[in-house]
PAZA-603779 format. One line per field, with one value per residue (C-alpha): residue in three letters; x, y, z. Coordinates in steps of 0.5 Angstrom, whole numbers, plus 500, padded with zeros to 3 digits. Example, Ala and Ser with C-alpha at 12.3 -4.5 7.8 and 13.67 -1.06 7.14 Angstrom:
residu	[Ala / Ser]
c1	[525 / 527]
c2	[491 / 498]
c3	[516 / 514]
This chain:
residu	[Met / Glu / Ala / Leu / Arg / Leu / Lys / Ser / Arg / Ala / Leu / Arg / Leu / Leu / Ser / Ala / Glu / Thr / Thr / Ala / Arg / Ala / Arg / Ala / Thr / Arg / Asp / His / Ile / Arg / Arg / Gly / Arg / Ser / Gln / Trp / Glu / Ile / Leu / His / Asp / Ser / Ala / Phe / Ala / Arg / Leu / Gln / Ala / Gln / Leu / Ala / Thr / Met / Pro / Val / Ile / Glu / Gln / Ala / Lys / Gly / Ile / Ile / Met / Ala / Gln / Gln / Arg / Cys / Gly / Pro / Glu / Glu / Ala / Phe / Asp / Leu / Leu / Arg / Gln / Ala / Ser / Gln / His / Thr / Asn / Val / Lys / Val / His / Glu / Leu / Ala / Ala / Gln / Ile / Val / Gln / Ala / Ile / Ala / Ser / Ser / Asn / Asp / Asp / Gly / Asn / Val / Pro / Pro / Ile / Ser / Leu / Gly / Ala / Met / Arg / Tyr / Arg / Pro]
c1	[477 / 472 / 475 / 482 / 480 / 476 / 482 / 487 / 483 / 482 / 490 / 491 / 486 / 490 / 497 / 494 / 492 / 498 / 502 / 497 / 499 / 506 / 506 / 502 / 507 / 513 / 509 / 508 / 515 / 517 / 512 / 515 / 511 / 513 / 517 / 511 / 506 / 510 / 512 / 504 / 502 / 508 / 506 / 499 / 500 / 504 / 498 / 493 / 498 / 499 / 491 / 490 / 494 / 493 / 486 / 490 / 496 / 491 / 488 / 494 / 497 / 490 / 492 / 499 / 497 / 492 / 497 / 503 / 499 / 503 / 501 / 500 / 507 / 510 / 506 / 508 / 515 / 514 / 510 / 516 / 521 / 518 / 517 / 524 / 527 / 523 / 523 / 516 / 513 / 509 / 502 / 503 / 505 / 499 / 494 / 497 / 496 / 489 / 488 / 491 / 486 / 480 / 481 / 483 / 478 / 474 / 478 / 480 / 488 / 492 / 498 / 504 / 507 / 514 / 510 / 506 / 513 / 516 / 510 / 510 / 518 / 519]
c2	[524 / 523 / 516 / 518 / 524 / 518 / 514 / 519 / 521 / 514 / 513 / 519 / 517 / 510 / 514 / 518 / 512 / 508 / 514 / 514 / 507 / 508 / 514 / 510 / 504 / 509 / 511 / 504 / 502 / 508 / 505 / 498 / 494 / 487 / 486 / 481 / 487 / 492 / 487 / 485 / 492 / 493 / 487 / 489 / 496 / 493 / 488 / 494 / 498 / 492 / 490 / 498 / 497 / 490 / 491 / 496 / 492 / 486 / 490 / 492 / 485 / 483 / 489 / 487 / 479 / 481 / 485 / 481 / 474 / 472 / 469 / 473 / 472 / 474 / 480 / 482 / 481 / 486 / 491 / 490 / 491 / 497 / 500 / 499 / 502 / 508 / 509 / 509 / 505 / 499 / 501 / 508 / 505 / 500 / 506 / 510 / 504 / 503 / 510 / 510 / 504 / 507 / 514 / 512 / 512 / 506 / 503 / 497 / 498 / 497 / 502 / 498 / 498 / 501 / 507 / 508 / 507 / 512 / 517 / 517 / 517 / 522]
c3	[486 / 492 / 493 / 493 / 498 / 502 / 502 / 504 / 510 / 512 / 511 / 515 / 521 / 521 / 521 / 527 / 531 / 529 / 532 / 538 / 539 / 539 / 544 / 549 / 548 / 549 / 556 / 558 / 557 / 561 / 567 / 566 / 561 / 560 / 553 / 551 / 552 / 548 / 542 / 542 / 541 / 536 / 531 / 532 / 529 / 523 / 522 / 522 / 517 / 512 / 512 / 510 / 504 / 502 / 498 / 493 / 492 / 490 / 485 / 482 / 482 / 478 / 473 / 472 / 472 / 466 / 462 / 463 / 463 / 469 / 476 / 483 / 485 / 479 / 479 / 486 / 484 / 478 / 482 / 488 / 483 / 480 / 487 / 488 / 482 / 482 / 490 / 491 / 496 / 494 / 496 / 493 / 486 / 487 / 488 / 482 / 478 / 480 / 479 / 472 / 470 / 473 / 470 / 463 / 458 / 457 / 451 / 454 / 454 / 460 / 460 / 462 / 469 / 467 / 464 / 471 / 474 / 470 / 470 / 478 / 479 / 485]
């Protein structure tokens, strides 16, 4: 639970940083920044957000690969499809899958991705 709190705090801080960067970009636009500078800042913010969510997605892919005995591309496709089907962002679904595995009893059973997707449907 503490790990989730820390991760949540880190995501809030990242969100605040991204919001601040967006506001700064808007202010710079109003002051006449070049198009290249604006696009560079925007791409940088997207990259930061992607890097923040990548580890948990990779962990969930590993779980799915072990469960489904498939490769990384197919595991991501399954994760993406479950995300679209349940209208839950990929990184949020991935975090839920990893949390379910981490908090499950240590009997070695891995719950199927469809069960996790149904359980966390909004």
